[in-house]
All heavy atoms as a GROMACS GRO file, in nm:
protein
  564
    1MET      N    1   3.926   7.393   0.641
    1MET     CA    2   3.888   7.369   0.497
    1MET      C    3   3.954   7.249   0.436
    1MET      O    4   3.892   7.180   0.367
    1MET     CB    5   3.900   7.504   0.420
    1MET     CG    6   3.827   7.501   0.286
    1MET     SD    7   3.656   7.502   0.323
    1MET     CE    8   3.589   7.516   0.162
    2SER      N    9   4.084   7.243   0.462
    2SER     CA   10   4.154   7.129   0.404
    2SER      C   11   4.111   7.000   0.462
    2SER      O   12   4.113   6.893   0.396
    2SER     CB   13   4.303   7.156   0.416
    2SER     OG   14   4.339   7.141   0.556
    3ASN      N   15   4.070   6.999   0.584
    3ASN     CA   16   4.017   6.887   0.645
    3ASN      C   17   3.893   6.834   0.584
    3ASN      O   18   3.873   6.706   0.564
    3ASN     CB   19   3.999   6.905   0.804
    3ASN     CG   20   3.956   6.778   0.873
    3ASN    OD1   21   3.993   6.672   0.834
    3ASN    ND2   22   3.890   6.791   0.992
    4PHE      N   23   3.802   6.930   0.543
    4PHE     CA   24   3.685   6.897   0.473
    4PHE      C   25   3.712   6.830   0.339
    4PHE      O   26   3.659   6.725   0.305
    4PHE     CB   27   3.604   7.024   0.446
    4PHE     CG   28   3.479   7.001   0.356
    4PHE    CD1   29   3.377   6.931   0.393
    4PHE    CD2   30   3.494   7.051   0.220
    4PHE    CE1   31   3.266   6.913   0.309
    4PHE    CE2   32   3.389   7.037   0.139
    4PHE     CZ   33   3.280   6.971   0.176
    5PHE      N   34   3.809   6.884   0.263
    5PHE     CA   35   3.846   6.832   0.136
    5PHE      C   36   3.908   6.689   0.149
    5PHE      O   37   3.891   6.604   0.065
    5PHE     CB   38   3.924   6.916   0.051
    5PHE     CG   39   3.846   7.028  -0.004
    5PHE    CD1   40   3.881   7.168   0.034
    5PHE    CD2   41   3.757   7.006  -0.095
    5PHE    CE1   42   3.808   7.268  -0.015
    5PHE    CE2   43   3.686   7.117  -0.150
    5PHE     CZ   44   3.710   7.246  -0.107
    6THR      N   45   3.990   6.678   0.256
    6THR     CA   46   4.048   6.544   0.290
    6THR      C   47   3.940   6.440   0.318
    6THR      O   48   3.951   6.329   0.268
    6THR     CB   49   4.137   6.560   0.406
    6THR    OG1   50   4.235   6.660   0.380
    6THR    CG2   51   4.213   6.427   0.440
    7ASN      N   52   3.840   6.475   0.398
    7ASN     CA   53   3.729   6.388   0.432
    7ASN      C   54   3.653   6.357   0.297
    7ASN      O   55   3.611   6.246   0.279
    7ASN     CB   56   3.638   6.439   0.528
    7ASN     CG   57   3.699   6.433   0.674
    7ASN    OD1   58   3.774   6.354   0.699
    7ASN    ND2   59   3.653   6.522   0.753
    8LEU      N   60   3.627   6.466   0.215
    8LEU     CA   61   3.550   6.432   0.095
    8LEU      C   62   3.627   6.346  -0.002
    8LEU      O   63   3.562   6.255  -0.060
    8LEU     CB   64   3.524   6.576   0.029
    8LEU     CG   65   3.420   6.573  -0.085
    8LEU    CD1   66   3.282   6.535  -0.031
    8LEU    CD2   67   3.414   6.713  -0.154
    9ALA      N   68   3.758   6.368  -0.005
    9ALA     CA   69   3.835   6.280  -0.107
    9ALA      C   70   3.858   6.142  -0.051
    9ALA      O   71   3.857   6.046  -0.134
    9ALA     CB   72   3.970   6.347  -0.137
   10SER      N   73   3.862   6.124   0.074
   10SER     CA   74   3.891   5.992   0.133
   10SER      C   75   3.774   5.913   0.154
   10SER      O   76   3.780   5.790   0.177
   10SER     CB   77   3.974   6.002   0.264
   10SER     OG   78   3.883   6.067   0.357
   11GLY      N   79   3.648   5.972   0.133
   11GLY     CA   80   3.524   5.892   0.154
   11GLY      C   81   3.474   5.895   0.296
   11GLY      O   82   3.377   5.813   0.319
   12ASN      N   83   3.534   5.963   0.374
   12ASN     CA   84   3.469   5.974   0.523
   12ASN      C   85   3.344   6.047   0.517
   12ASN      O   86   3.326   6.151   0.455
   12ASN     CB   87   3.567   6.050   0.620
   12ASN     CG   88   3.692   5.963   0.638
   12ASN    OD1   89   3.685   5.846   0.632
   12ASN    ND2   90   3.798   6.034   0.677
   13LEU      N   91   3.239   5.993   0.567
   13LEU     CA   92   3.102   6.043   0.566
   13LEU      C   93   3.066   6.116   0.701
   13LEU      O   94   3.073   6.054   0.804
   13LEU     CB   95   2.998   5.934   0.543
   13LEU     CG   96   3.001   5.876   0.410
   13LEU    CD1   97   2.903   5.760   0.400
   13LEU    CD2   98   2.974   5.966   0.306
   14ASN      N   99   3.040   6.242   0.695
   14ASN     CA  100   2.994   6.326   0.796
   14ASN      C  101   2.884   6.413   0.739
   14ASN      O  102   2.856   6.405   0.613
   14ASN     CB  103   3.102   6.399   0.870
   14ASN     CG  104   3.183   6.477   0.780
   14ASN    OD1  105   3.129   6.540   0.684
   14ASN    ND2  106   3.312   6.516   0.818
   15ILE      N  107   2.820   6.495   0.813
   15ILE     CA  108   2.714   6.580   0.768
   15ILE      C  109   2.751   6.668   0.650
   15ILE      O  110   2.676   6.684   0.560
   15ILE     CB  111   2.641   6.647   0.888
   15ILE    CG1  112   2.502   6.705   0.839
   15ILE    CG2  113   2.726   6.761   0.943
   15ILE    CD1  114   2.407   6.605   0.810
   16ALA      N  115   2.870   6.724   0.662
   16ALA     CA  116   2.916   6.818   0.556
   16ALA      C  117   2.938   6.748   0.422
   16ALA      O  118   2.894   6.796   0.320
   16ALA     CB  119   3.033   6.896   0.604
   17THR      N  120   3.004   6.624   0.434
   17THR     CA  121   3.022   6.558   0.305
   17THR      C  122   2.909   6.502   0.243
   17THR      O  123   2.886   6.496   0.126
   17THR     CB  124   3.137   6.446   0.327
   17THR    OG1  125   3.088   6.357   0.425
   17THR    CG2  126   3.271   6.504   0.366
   18VAL      N  127   2.811   6.461   0.326
   18VAL     CA  128   2.690   6.409   0.283
   18VAL      C  129   2.604   6.519   0.202
   18VAL      O  130   2.551   6.502   0.099
   18VAL     CB  131   2.596   6.353   0.392
   18VAL    CG1  132   2.456   6.324   0.349
   18VAL    CG2  133   2.666   6.217   0.442
   19ILE      N  134   2.606   6.641   0.266
   19ILE     CA  135   2.540   6.745   0.195
   19ILE      C  136   2.600   6.788   0.066
   19ILE      O  137   2.531   6.803  -0.032
   19ILE     CB  138   2.536   6.872   0.290
   19ILE    CG1  139   2.438   6.856   0.412
   19ILE    CG2  140   2.494   6.994   0.218
   19ILE    CD1  141   2.448   6.950   0.522
   20VAL      N  142   2.734   6.781   0.065
   20VAL     CA  143   2.802   6.812  -0.070
   20VAL      C  144   2.777   6.701  -0.169
   20VAL      O  145   2.746   6.733  -0.290
   20VAL     CB  146   2.951   6.827  -0.043
   20VAL    CG1  147   3.032   6.822  -0.176
   20VAL    CG2  148   2.983   6.958   0.034
   21TRP      N  149   2.777   6.579  -0.126
   21TRP     CA  150   2.750   6.469  -0.222
   21TRP      C  151   2.606   6.470  -0.276
   21TRP      O  152   2.578   6.449  -0.388
   21TRP     CB  153   2.779   6.332  -0.166
   21TRP     CG  154   2.923   6.306  -0.155
   21TRP    CD1  155   2.993   6.273  -0.046
   21TRP    CD2  156   3.017   6.293  -0.269
   21TRP    NE1  157   3.119   6.254  -0.084
   21TRP    CE2  158   3.144   6.264  -0.214
   21TRP    CE3  159   3.005   6.319  -0.400
   21TRP    CZ2  160   3.257   6.255  -0.297
   21TRP    CZ3  161   3.116   6.309  -0.484
   21TRP    CH2  162   3.242   6.279  -0.434
   22VAL      N  163   2.513   6.507  -0.184
   22VAL     CA  164   2.370   6.512  -0.224
   22VAL      C  165   2.351   6.638  -0.322
   22VAL      O  166   2.280   6.623  -0.426
   22VAL     CB  167   2.275   6.525  -0.106
   22VAL    CG1  168   2.133   6.568  -0.152
   22VAL    CG2  169   2.268   6.403  -0.034
   23LEU      N  170   2.419   6.742  -0.301
   23LEU     CA  171   2.419   6.858  -0.395
   23LEU      C  172   2.478   6.832  -0.527
   23LEU      O  173   2.420   6.867  -0.634
   23LEU     CB  174   2.488   6.987  -0.329
   23LEU     CG  175   2.410   7.050  -0.222
   23LEU    CD1  176   2.501   7.158  -0.156
   23LEU    CD2  177   2.277   7.106  -0.261
   24ILE      N  178   2.590   6.760  -0.532
   24ILE     CA  179   2.646   6.716  -0.655
   24ILE      C  180   2.559   6.633  -0.734
   24ILE      O  181   2.539   6.645  -0.852
   24ILE     CB  182   2.790   6.658  -0.629
   24ILE    CG1  183   2.892   6.770  -0.583
   24ILE    CG2  184   2.841   6.583  -0.756
   24ILE    CD1  185   3.016   6.713  -0.533
   25ALA      N  186   2.500   6.524  -0.661
   25ALA     CA  187   2.413   6.433  -0.728
   25ALA      C  188   2.282   6.498  -0.779
   25ALA      O  189   2.237   6.463  -0.892
   25ALA     CB  190   2.370   6.319  -0.637
   26THR      N  191   2.235   6.596  -0.709
   26THR     CA  192   2.118   6.671  -0.756
   26THR      C  193   2.147   6.748  -0.883
   26THR      O  194   2.067   6.748  -0.977
   26THR     CB  195   2.069   6.766  -0.641
   26THR    OG1  196   2.045   6.691  -0.528
   26THR    CG2  197   1.947   6.842  -0.685
   27VAL      N  198   2.260   6.818  -0.884
   27VAL     CA  199   2.290   6.900  -1.000
   27VAL      C  200   2.317   6.801  -1.121
   27VAL      O  201   2.257   6.831  -1.232
   27VAL     CB  202   2.416   6.980  -0.982
   27VAL    CG1  203   2.472   7.038  -1.104
   27VAL    CG2  204   2.387   7.093  -0.873
   28LEU      N  205   2.382   6.695  -1.103
   28LEU     CA  206   2.405   6.599  -1.214
   28LEU      C  207   2.280   6.533  -1.257
   28LEU      O  208   2.253   6.511  -1.380
   28LEU     CB  209   2.504   6.490  -1.177
   28LEU     CG  210   2.654   6.547  -1.159
   28LEU    CD1  211   2.737   6.436  -1.108
   28LEU    CD2  212   2.697   6.601  -1.290
   29SER      N  213   2.190   6.503  -1.164
   29SER     CA  214   2.061   6.442  -1.200
   29SER      C  215   1.973   6.543  -1.279
   29SER      O  216   1.900   6.504  -1.372
   29SER     CB  217   1.988   6.381  -1.095
   29SER     OG  218   1.944   6.493  -1.004
   30MET      N  219   1.974   6.668  -1.236
   30MET     CA  220   1.903   6.770  -1.312
   30MET      C  221   1.956   6.785  -1.462
   30MET      O  222   1.878   6.800  -1.551
   30MET     CB  223   1.905   6.906  -1.240
   30MET     CG  224   1.833   6.909  -1.117
   30MET     SD  225   1.850   7.070  -1.029
   30MET     CE  226   1.743   7.170  -1.130
   31LEU      N  227   2.092   6.782  -1.473
   31LEU     CA  228   2.141   6.793  -1.603
   31LEU      C  229   2.112   6.674  -1.687
   31LEU      O  230   2.074   6.682  -1.803
   31LEU     CB  231   2.298   6.808  -1.596
   31LEU     CG  232   2.377   6.824  -1.723
   31LEU    CD1  233   2.335   6.943  -1.797
   31LEU    CD2  234   2.523   6.809  -1.696
   32GLY      N  235   2.122   6.553  -1.627
   32GLY     CA  236   2.084   6.431  -1.701
   32GLY      C  237   1.939   6.424  -1.737
   32GLY      O  238   1.898   6.375  -1.845
   33GLY      N  239   1.847   6.468  -1.645
   33GLY     CA  240   1.704   6.467  -1.671
   33GLY      C  241   1.675   6.574  -1.781
   33GLY      O  242   1.594   6.539  -1.862
   34ALA      N  243   1.741   6.682  -1.783
   34ALA     CA  244   1.715   6.781  -1.895
   34ALA      C  245   1.758   6.717  -2.024
   34ALA      O  246   1.680   6.736  -2.123
   34ALA     CB  247   1.787   6.903  -1.862
   35ILE      N  248   1.876   6.664  -2.032
   35ILE     CA  249   1.919   6.602  -2.157
   35ILE      C  250   1.821   6.488  -2.197
   35ILE      O  251   1.784   6.475  -2.319
   35ILE     CB  252   2.061   6.549  -2.144
   35ILE    CG1  253   2.161   6.665  -2.125
   35ILE    CG2  254   2.102   6.468  -2.266
   35ILE    CD1  255   2.292   6.628  -2.094
   36GLY      N  256   1.786   6.408  -2.101
   36GLY     CA  257   1.686   6.296  -2.137
   36GLY      C  258   1.551   6.346  -2.185
   36GLY      O  259   1.487   6.290  -2.271
   37GLY      N  260   1.511   6.457  -2.118
   37GLY     CA  261   1.390   6.523  -2.164
   37GLY      C  262   1.387   6.578  -2.304
   37GLY      O  263   1.297   6.553  -2.385
   38ILE      N  264   1.505   6.634  -2.335
   38ILE     CA  265   1.517   6.689  -2.474
   38ILE      C  266   1.524   6.572  -2.574
   38ILE      O  267   1.457   6.581  -2.685
   38ILE     CB  268   1.657   6.768  -2.486
   38ILE    CG1  269   1.628   6.902  -2.403
   38ILE    CG2  270   1.690   6.792  -2.618
   38ILE    CD1  271   1.753   6.976  -2.392
   39LEU      N  272   1.590   6.464  -2.541
   39LEU     CA  273   1.596   6.353  -2.631
   39LEU      C  274   1.466   6.287  -2.657
   39LEU      O  275   1.434   6.231  -2.761
   39LEU     CB  276   1.708   6.254  -2.587
   39LEU     CG  277   1.845   6.299  -2.592
   39LEU    CD1  278   1.950   6.195  -2.536
   39LEU    CD2  279   1.891   6.329  -2.741
   40LEU      N  280   1.386   6.267  -2.549
   40LEU     CA  281   1.268   6.194  -2.547
   40LEU      C  282   1.152   6.277  -2.611
   40LEU      O  283   1.073   6.221  -2.693
   40LEU     CB  284   1.225   6.143  -2.412
   40LEU     CG  285   1.315   6.030  -2.363
   40LEU    CD1  286   1.265   6.004  -2.216
   40LEU    CD2  287   1.299   5.909  -2.441
   41ALA      N  288   1.138   6.399  -2.571
   41ALA     CA  289   1.019   6.470  -2.614
   41ALA      C  290   1.045   6.613  -2.665
   41ALA      O  291   0.957   6.690  -2.674
   41ALA     CB  292   0.927   6.485  -2.489
   42GLY      N  293   1.166   6.630  -2.708
   42GLY     CA  294   1.198   6.763  -2.758
   42GLY      C  295   1.130   6.808  -2.884
   42GLY      O  296   1.082   6.923  -2.892
   43LYS      N  297   1.101   6.712  -2.979
   43LYS     CA  298   1.036   6.745  -3.100
   43LYS      C  299   0.888   6.768  -3.075
   43LYS      O  300   0.813   6.844  -3.141
   43LYS     CB  301   1.051   6.641  -3.205
   43LYS     CG  302   1.198   6.634  -3.254
   43LYS     CD  303   1.208   6.530  -3.360
   43LYS     CE  304   1.351   6.522  -3.409
   43LYS     NZ  305   1.373   6.412  -3.510
   44ASP      N  306   0.833   6.691  -2.982
   44ASP     CA  307   0.687   6.694  -2.959
   44ASP      C  308   0.641   6.813  -2.880
   44ASP      O  309   0.542   6.873  -2.913
   44ASP     CB  310   0.644   6.567  -2.889
   44ASP     CG  311   0.664   6.448  -2.972
   44ASP    OD1  312   0.668   6.457  -3.104
   44ASP    OD2  313   0.696   6.341  -2.915
   45ILE      N  314   0.701   6.839  -2.762
   45ILE     CA  315   0.652   6.951  -2.680
   45ILE      C  316   0.742   7.069  -2.676
   45ILE      O  317   0.717   7.159  -2.593
   45ILE     CB  318   0.623   6.893  -2.537
   45ILE    CG1  319   0.751   6.835  -2.468
   45ILE    CG2  320   0.513   6.792  -2.550
   45ILE    CD1  321   0.728   6.804  -2.332
   46GLY      N  322   0.852   7.070  -2.747
   46GLY     CA  323   0.945   7.180  -2.736
   46GLY      C  324   1.066   7.145  -2.661
   46GLY      O  325   1.059   7.085  -2.557
   47TYR      N  326   1.183   7.200  -2.708
   47TYR     CA  327   1.302   7.162  -2.640
   47TYR      C  328   1.319   7.227  -2.507
   47TYR      O  329   1.359   7.159  -2.408
   47TYR     CB  330   1.423   7.199  -2.732
   47TYR     CG  331   1.431   7.110  -2.850
   47TYR    CD1  332   1.395   7.169  -2.978
   47TYR    CD2  333   1.478   6.980  -2.841
   47TYR    CE1  334   1.400   7.080  -3.095
   47TYR    CE2  335   1.476   6.901  -2.953
   47TYR     CZ  336   1.442   6.961  -3.079
   47TYR     OH  337   1.455   6.875  -3.187
   48LYS      N  338   1.282   7.347  -2.488
   48LYS     CA  339   1.288   7.410  -2.364
   48LYS      C  340   1.197   7.357  -2.252
   48LYS      O  341   1.236   7.334  -2.143
   48LYS     CB  342   1.267   7.559  -2.374
   48LYS     CG  343   1.368   7.649  -2.444
   48LYS     CD  344   1.342   7.789  -2.453
   48LYS     CE  345   1.446   7.862  -2.528
   48LYS     NZ  346   1.420   8.007  -2.538
   49PHE      N  347   1.076   7.333  -2.297
   49PHE     CA  348   0.974   7.268  -2.198
   49PHE      C  349   1.017   7.136  -2.167
   49PHE      O  350   1.007   7.098  -2.041
   49PHE     CB  351   0.840   7.277  -2.263
   49PHE     CG  352   0.730   7.235  -2.177
   49PHE    CD1  353   0.705   7.308  -2.055
   49PHE    CD2  354   0.645   7.129  -2.196
   49PHE    CE1  355   0.601   7.273  -1.967
   49PHE    CE2  356   0.548   7.090  -2.108
   49PHE     CZ  357   0.531   7.163  -1.990
   50SER      N  358   1.058   7.052  -2.254
   50SER     CA  359   1.100   6.917  -2.216
   50SER      C  360   1.223   6.917  -2.130
   50SER      O  361   1.240   6.838  -2.044
   50SER     CB  362   1.122   6.836  -2.345
   50SER     OG  363   1.217   6.887  -2.422
   51ALA      N  364   1.314   7.016  -2.147
   51ALA     CA  365   1.436   7.027  -2.072
   51ALA      C  366   1.392   7.066  -1.930
   51ALA      O  367   1.454   7.016  -1.833
   51ALA     CB  368   1.535   7.115  -2.128
   52MET      N  369   1.305   7.156  -1.919
   52MET     CA  370   1.258   7.201  -1.786
   52MET      C  371   1.189   7.090  -1.707
   52MET      O  372   1.214   7.059  -1.599
   52MET     CB  373   1.166   7.318  -1.800
   52MET     CG  374   1.112   7.374  -1.663
   52MET     SD  375   0.991   7.506  -1.680
   52MET     CE  376   0.859   7.416  -1.735
   53LEU      N  377   1.100   7.009  -1.775
   53LEU     CA  378   1.038   6.896  -1.717
   53LEU      C  379   1.133   6.791  -1.668
   53LEU      O  380   1.128   6.734  -1.562
   53LEU     CB  381   0.934   6.841  -1.808
   53LEU     CG  382   0.803   6.915  -1.819
   53LEU    CD1  383   0.716   6.853  -1.926
   53LEU    CD2  384   0.739   6.934  -1.691
   54GLY      N  385   1.230   6.761  -1.759
   54GLY     CA  386   1.332   6.657  -1.724
   54GLY      C  387   1.416   6.712  -1.606
   54GLY      O  388   1.461   6.626  -1.530
   55GLY      N  389   1.450   6.835  -1.610
   55GLY     CA  390   1.526   6.889  -1.502
   55GLY      C  391   1.464   6.889  -1.371
   55GLY      O  392   1.525   6.874  -1.258
   56LEU      N  393   1.331   6.902  -1.366
   56LEU     CA  394   1.251   6.895  -1.242
   56LEU      C  395   1.232   6.751  -1.194
   56LEU      O  396   1.228   6.731  -1.081
   56LEU     CB  397   1.119   6.966  -1.266
   56LEU     CG  398   1.116   7.115  -1.279
   56LEU    CD1  399   0.978   7.173  -1.310
   56LEU    CD2  400   1.172   7.181  -1.151
   57PHE      N  401   1.189   6.661  -1.292
   57PHE     CA  402   1.174   6.524  -1.249
   57PHE      C  403   1.289   6.438  -1.233
   57PHE      O  404   1.279   6.334  -1.192
   57PHE     CB  405   1.064   6.465  -1.345
   57PHE     CG  406   0.932   6.521  -1.334
   57PHE    CD1  407   0.879   6.590  -1.446
   57PHE    CD2  408   0.863   6.513  -1.211
   57PHE    CE1  409   0.749   6.639  -1.428
   57PHE    CE2  410   0.739   6.559  -1.206
   57PHE     CZ  411   0.677   6.636  -1.314
   58GLY      N  412   1.406   6.484  -1.283
   58GLY     CA  413   1.531   6.400  -1.274
   58GLY      C  414   1.570   6.370  -1.137
   58GLY      O  415   1.596   6.255  -1.103
   59PRO      N  416   1.575   6.475  -1.053
   59PRO     CA  417   1.624   6.457  -0.911
   59PRO      C  418   1.521   6.376  -0.830
   59PRO      O  419   1.549   6.325  -0.723
   59PRO     CB  420   1.634   6.584  -0.852
   59PRO     CG  421   1.652   6.675  -0.969
   59PRO     CD  422   1.572   6.617  -1.082
   60ALA      N  423   1.395   6.358  -0.873
   60ALA     CA  424   1.288   6.285  -0.794
   60ALA      C  425   1.328   6.150  -0.758
   60ALA      O  426   1.298   6.096  -0.654
   60ALA     CB  427   1.152   6.294  -0.860
   61GLY      N  428   1.397   6.081  -0.857
   61GLY     CA  429   1.440   5.938  -0.827
   61GLY      C  430   1.578   5.933  -0.777
   61GLY      O  431   1.616   5.833  -0.711
   62VAL      N  432   1.657   6.036  -0.792
   62VAL     CA  433   1.801   6.025  -0.759
   62VAL      C  434   1.826   6.054  -0.614
   62VAL      O  435   1.905   5.987  -0.555
   62VAL     CB  436   1.882   6.109  -0.853
   62VAL    CG1  437   2.024   6.120  -0.811
   62VAL    CG2  438   1.874   6.063  -0.999
   63ILE      N  439   1.760   6.159  -0.565
   63ILE     CA  440   1.778   6.206  -0.430
   63ILE      C  441   1.758   6.091  -0.320
   63ILE      O  442   1.834   6.064  -0.236
   63ILE     CB  443   1.703   6.331  -0.391
   63ILE    CG1  444   1.767   6.445  -0.476
   63ILE    CG2  445   1.709   6.369  -0.246
   63ILE    CD1  446   1.693   6.574  -0.468
   64PRO      N  447   1.635   6.024  -0.328
   64PRO     CA  448   1.624   5.909  -0.226
   64PRO      C  449   1.729   5.797  -0.243
   64PRO      O  450   1.773   5.743  -0.149
   64PRO     CB  451   1.479   5.863  -0.252
   64PRO     CG  452   1.413   5.968  -0.330
   64PRO     CD  453   1.518   6.043  -0.398
   65ALA      N  454   1.764   5.772  -0.367
   65ALA     CA  455   1.861   5.664  -0.392
   65ALA      C  456   2.000   5.706  -0.345
   65ALA      O  457   2.072   5.624  -0.281
   65ALA     CB  458   1.875   5.640  -0.538
   66ILE      N  459   2.032   5.836  -0.352
   66ILE     CA  460   2.163   5.875  -0.298
   66ILE      C  461   2.168   5.870  -0.136
   66ILE      O  462   2.257   5.828  -0.087
   66ILE     CB  463   2.188   6.020  -0.349
   66ILE    CG1  464   2.226   6.021  -0.498
   66ILE    CG2  465   2.304   6.084  -0.267
   66ILE    CD1  466   2.356   5.942  -0.532
   67LEU      N  467   2.050   5.917  -0.080
   67LEU     CA  468   2.044   5.914   0.059
   67LEU      C  469   2.053   5.768   0.115
   67LEU      O  470   2.122   5.749   0.211
   67LEU     CB  471   1.917   5.982   0.111
   67LEU     CG  472   1.920   6.135   0.087
   67LEU    CD1  473   1.785   6.199   0.130
   67LEU    CD2  474   2.029   6.199   0.164
   68LEU      N  475   1.981   5.673   0.043
   68LEU     CA  476   1.983   5.542   0.087
   68LEU      C  477   2.122   5.479   0.060
   68LEU      O  478   2.173   5.405   0.151
   68LEU     CB  479   1.882   5.459   0.006
   68LEU     CG  480   1.870   5.313   0.038
   68LEU    CD1  481   1.815   5.292   0.175
   68LEU    CD2  482   1.774   5.241  -0.059
   69GLY      N  483   2.188   5.518  -0.044
   69GLY     CA  484   2.323   5.457  -0.064
   69GLY      C  485   2.422   5.505   0.037
   69GLY      O  486   2.503   5.442   0.077
   70LEU      N  487   2.408   5.635   0.068
   70LEU     CA  488   2.499   5.693   0.169
   70LEU      C  489   2.477   5.624   0.304
   70LEU      O  490   2.571   5.608   0.376
   70LEU     CB  491   2.494   5.848   0.175
   70LEU     CG  492   2.546   5.920   0.053
   70LEU    CD1  493   2.518   6.066   0.063
   70LEU    CD2  494   2.698   5.903   0.040
   71ALA      N  495   2.354   5.601   0.339
   71ALA     CA  496   2.323   5.543   0.466
   71ALA      C  497   2.376   5.394   0.469
   71ALA      O  498   2.434   5.354   0.568
   71ALA     CB  499   2.171   5.537   0.488
   72VAL      N  500   2.366   5.335   0.362
   72VAL     CA  501   2.421   5.186   0.355
   72VAL      C  502   2.571   5.193   0.367
   72VAL      O  503   2.634   5.112   0.430
   72VAL     CB  504   2.370   5.114   0.223
   72VAL    CG1  505   2.445   4.990   0.206
   72VAL    CG2  506   2.220   5.096   0.232
   73LEU      N  507   2.633   5.287   0.285
   73LEU     CA  508   2.777   5.298   0.295
   73LEU      C  509   2.828   5.325   0.449
   73LEU      O  510   2.922   5.277   0.492
   73LEU     CB  511   2.833   5.408   0.213
   73LEU     CG  512   2.840   5.365   0.061
   73LEU    CD1  513   2.878   5.492  -0.017
   73LEU    CD2  514   2.945   5.258   0.045
   74ASN      N  515   2.756   5.419   0.513
   74ASN     CA  516   2.785   5.455   0.640
   74ASN      C  517   2.770   5.335   0.738
   74ASN      O  518   2.843   5.307   0.829
   74ASN     CB  519   2.705   5.573   0.688
   74ASN     CG  520   2.752   5.625   0.823
   74ASN    OD1  521   2.865   5.611   0.854
   74ASN    ND2  522   2.659   5.699   0.899
   75LEU      N  523   2.660   5.254   0.710
   75LEU     CA  524   2.640   5.140   0.792
   75LEU      C  525   2.749   5.037   0.778
   75LEU      O  526   2.801   4.983   0.873
   75LEU     CB  527   2.510   5.073   0.752
   75LEU     CG  528   2.468   4.950   0.829
   75LEU    CD1  529   2.438   4.977   0.978
   75LEU    CD2  530   2.346   4.883   0.765
   76PHE      N  531   2.796   5.016   0.656
   76PHE     CA  532   2.895   4.915   0.624
   76PHE      C  533   3.036   4.959   0.673
   76PHE      O  534   3.115   4.882   0.707
   76PHE     CB  535   2.901   4.874   0.481
   76PHE     CG  536   2.792   4.790   0.440
   76PHE    CD1  537   2.738   4.800   0.309
   76PHE    CD2  538   2.742   4.691   0.520
   76PHE    CE1  539   2.637   4.720   0.266
   76PHE    CE2  540   2.632   4.616   0.484
   76PHE     CZ  541   2.580   4.629   0.351
   77THR      N  542   3.058   5.092   0.669
   77THR     CA  543   3.191   5.138   0.719
   77THR      C  544   3.206   5.137   0.865
   77THR      O  545   3.315   5.135   0.918
   77THR     CB  546   3.223   5.274   0.664
   77THR    OG1  547   3.120   5.360   0.701
   77THR    CG2  548   3.242   5.274   0.519
   78ASN      N  549   3.100   5.138   0.931
   78ASN     CA  550   3.096   5.139   1.079
   78ASN      C  551   3.078   5.008   1.147
   78ASN      O  552   3.064   4.987   1.268
   78ASN     CB  553   2.986   5.237   1.141
   78ASN     CG  554   3.018   5.376   1.115
   78ASN    OD1  555   3.137   5.416   1.113
   78ASN    ND2  556   2.920   5.457   1.094
   79LEU      N  557   3.081   4.890   1.067
   79LEU     CA  558   3.058   4.756   1.115
   79LEU      C  559   3.195   4.706   1.167
   79LEU      O  560   3.295   4.735   1.132
   79LEU     CB  561   3.009   4.666   1.006
   79LEU     CG  562   2.856   4.674   0.986
   79LEU    CD1  563   2.808   4.581   0.875
   79LEU    CD2  564   2.771   4.658   1.097
   0.00000   0.00000   0.00000
């Protein structure tokens, strides 16, 4: 377990650290999407509904970007 945290902190990319980074990015993007949804459309369609929509659509753009970024980082570290 300490080896996993060492790899995570040092930036070594393997399948376990990639899964953890994608999960962290997904949770943060859902939180950001919910806050953005509340700010943009909270008064018009309701705060709960806009937060739910923002939370659902927030990760749609973030997950492919995170996967692409991790692939590019892995490519550059292995050159």
